[in-house]
C-alpha positions in Angstrom: -2.6 28.3 -0.7 0.4 26.6 0.9 3.1 27.1 -1.7 5.4 24.4 -0.1 2.8 21.6 -0.2 0.2 22.6 -2.8 2.1 24.8 -5.2 3.3 23.7 -8.6 6.6 22.4 -7.4 5.0 19.7 -5.3 2.4 18.9 -7.9 5.0 18.2 -10.5 7.0 16.3 -7.9 4.0 14.1 -7.0 3.6 13.4 -10.7 7.2 12.3 -10.9 6.8 9.9 -7.9 3.6 8.4 -9.4 5.4 8.0 -12.8 8.2 6.1 -11.1 5.7 3.8 -9.3 3.9 3.3 -12.6 7.1 2.3 -14.3 7.8 -0.2 -11.5 4.2 -1.5 -11.9 4.5 -2.0 -15.6 7.9 -3.8 -15.1 6.1 -6.2 -12.7 3.4 -6.9 -15.2 5.9 -7.4 -18.0 8.1 -9.7 -15.9 5.1 -11.8 -14.8 4.2 -12.3 -18.5 7.8 -13.0 -19.4 8.0 -15.7 -16.7 4.8 -17.3 -18.0 6.3 -17.3 -21.5 9.6 -18.6 -20.3 8.2 -21.5 -18.3 5.1 -22.3 -20.4 3.1 -22.2 -17.2 0.2 -20.0 -16.2 1.9 -18.5 -13.1 1.0 -15.6 -10.9 -1.8 -14.1 -12.8 -3.3 -13.1 -9.5 -0.4 -10.6 -9.0 -1.9 -8.2 -11.5 -5.1 -8.0 -9.5 -3.1 -7.6 -6.2 -1.1 -4.8 -7.8 -4.3 -3.1 -9.0 -5.7 -3.2 -5.4 -2.4 -1.7 -4.2 -3.1 1.3 -6.5 -6.6 1.8 -5.2 -5.6 3.8 -2.0 -3.4 6.0 -4.2 -6.5 6.9 -6.2 -8.4 7.8 -3.1 -5.5 9.8 -1.8 -5.5 11.8 -5.1 -9.3 12.4 -4.7 -8.7 13.6 -1.1 -6.0 16.0 -2.4 -8.5 17.4 -4.8 -11.1 17.8 -2.0 -8.6 19.5 0.2 -7.7 21.9 -2.7 -11.3 22.8 -3.1 -11.6 23.3 0.7 -8.7 25.9 0.7 -10.4 27.9 -2.0 -13.9 28.0 -0.4 -15.6 27.0 2.7 -16.4 23.3 3.0 -20.1 22.7 3.8 -21.3 19.6 5.6 -22.1 17.5 2.5 -18.5 17.8 1.4 -17.3 16.9 4.9 -19.4 13.7 4.8 -17.9 12.9 1.4 -14.4 13.5 2.8 -15.1 11.3 5.8 -16.3 8.5 3.6 -13.3 8.8 1.3 -11.0 8.5 4.3 -12.8 5.4 5.6 -12.7 3.7 2.2 -9.0 4.7 1.8 -8.2 3.1 5.2 -10.0 -0.1 4.2 -8.0 -0.5 1.0 -4.7 0.8 2.4 -3.4 -2.6 3.6 -3.5 -3.9 0.0 -0.3 -1.9 -0.7 2.1 -3.5 1.8 0.2 -6.8 1.3 2.3 -7.3 -1.7 5.2 -8.1 0.6 3.4 -11.3 1.7 3.1 -12.4 -1.9 6.8 -13.3 -1.7 5.7 -16.7 -0.3 4.5 -17.8 -3.7 7.9 -18.6 -5.3 8.4 -21.2 -2.5 5.2 -22.9 -3.8 5.6 -22.6 -7.5 9.4 -22.8 -8.1 10.8 -26.3 -8.0 14.5 -25.9 -7.1 17.3 -28.1 -8.5 20.6 -28.9 -6.8 22.2 -25.7 -8.3 19.1 -23.5 -8.3 21.1 -20.3 -7.8 22.4 -20.8 -11.3 18.9 -21.3 -12.7 17.7 -18.2 -14.4 14.1 -19.1 -13.7 14.8 -18.9 -9.9 15.9 -15.3 -10.3 12.8 -14.5 -12.4 10.6 -15.7 -9.6 12.6 -13.9 -7.0 13.0 -10.5 -8.7 9.3 -10.4 -9.7 8.1 -10.5 -6.2 10.9 -8.4 -4.8 9.9 -5.7 -7.3 6.2 -6.1 -6.5 6.9 -5.8 -2.8 9.0 -2.6 -3.3 6.3 -1.1 -5.5 3.6 -2.0 -2.9 5.6 -0.3 -0.2 6.1 2.7 -2.4 2.4 3.0 -3.2 1.6 2.7 0.5 4.1 5.4 1.3 2.8 7.7 -1.3 -0.9 7.5 -0.2 -0.2 7.6 3.6 2.3 10.5 3.1 -0.3 12.4 1.1 -2.9 12.0 3.9 -0.3 12.8 6.6 0.4 16.1 4.9 -3.3 16.9 5.0 -3.5 16.0 8.7 -0.4 18.1 9.4 -1.8 21.1 7.6 -4.9 21.0 9.7 -3.8 19.6 13.1 0.0 19.9 13.2 3.0 17.7 12.7 2.8 15.8 16.0 -0.7 14.6 15.4 0.0 13.8 11.8 2.7 11.3 13.0 0.3 9.8 15.5 -2.2 9.4 12.6 0.5 7.7 10.4 1.5 5.3 13.2 -2.1 4.3 13.9 -2.7 3.7 10.2 0.4 1.5 10.0 -0.6 -0.5 13.0 -4.1 -1.1 11.6 -2.7 -1.9 8.2 -0.3 -4.5 9.7 -3.3 -6.2 11.3 -5.3 -5.9 8.1 -2.5 -7.6 6.2 -2.6 -10.5 8.6 -6.4 -10.7 8.1 -6.1 -10.6 4.3 -3.3 -13.2 4.1 -4.6 -15.7 6.6 -8.3 -15.1 7.3 -8.8 -14.2 3.6 -11.0 -11.1 4.0 -11.2 -8.6 1.3 -11.5 -4.8 1.9 -15.1 -4.8 0.8 -16.2 -7.6 3.2 -16.7 -4.9 5.8 -19.8 -3.8 3.8 -20.8 -7.2 2.3 -20.3 -9.6 5.2 -19.9 -7.8 8.5 -21.3 -10.6 10.6 -18.7 -13.0 9.3 -16.0 -10.5 10.2 -17.3 -10.2 13.8 -17.3 -14.0 14.1 -13.8 -14.4 12.7 -12.5 -11.7 15.1 -14.0 -13.5 18.1 -12.4 -16.8 17.0 -9.0 -15.1 16.7 -9.2 -13.4 20.1 -10.4 -16.6 21.8 -7.6 -18.8 20.4 -4.3 -18.0 22.3 -2.2 -19.6 19.6 -3.9 -17.8 16.8 -3.8 -14.5 18.7 0.0 -15.0 19.4 0.6 -15.7 15.7 -1.4 -12.6 14.7 0.5 -10.3 17.1 3.9 -11.6 16.1 3.2 -11.5 12.3 1.5 -8.1 12.5 4.5 -6.8 14.6 7.0 -7.9 11.9 4.8 -6.3 9.2 4.6 -3.1 11.3 8.4 -2.9 11.5 8.8 -3.5 7.8 6.1 -0.9 7.0 7.4 1.7 9.4 11.0 1.4 8.3 10.1 1.5 4.6 7.8 4.4 5.2 10.4 6.5 6.9 13.0 5.8 4.2 10.7 6.1 1.2 8.9 9.1 2.5 12.1 11.1 2.8 13.1 10.1 -0.7 9.7 11.1 -2.1 9.8 14.4 -0.4 13.2 15.1 -2.1 11.8 14.1 -5.4 8.8 16.3 -4.9 10.9 19.3 -4.0 13.1 18.8 -7.0 10.4 17.7 -9.4 9.9 21.2 -10.8 13.5 21.2 -12.1 13.0 18.1 -14.2 
């Protein structure tokens, strides 16, 4: 067993990282409820569902960690390889839901009605901080699950290929975020309505204006996702290495 990646130090460190992300998640849920109580309006209930979807790829990453641990202890037969492949595919389909929380920051512009001195209005800051926190949590969840799979790829195929894998995932995720925000697909639509997906893709590709918008938007999301991944991944690795001391 690889002591640096799969020993008790990293296990405790991963638990520490997940605990921090869980605290951030609970803070978002509490702040959303507080904002509803403060305004007397039924605001942002959808955010709880979006945050739940952002946690789904983390759950699949944990399952893949468990499968990899079993693989190291005994030979993996073909049924387990099929299960692993299916888990990776489902993880990839749900992965954009994490950074998707960044795009939820458009909602305060819709639901908050600014006054002349809105910067001195406490409600404005409740709206703003709620979605900033949700965006940071989403990027953190995405970083955790992608970093976990990148470690598995690095262990089997080497560091260079693991970074190629991570970059490809971030590119696909950025396109997926555009699709989720503007075309309104869900992760499970790949299985429930594949014909509609093919039709929508053809419409986007055949429309120069829509294609340009998709490329620019996805490019900006890619920059945000990549920069946050590089920064947060380094911080998570430090937490994982030190986790055994806490």
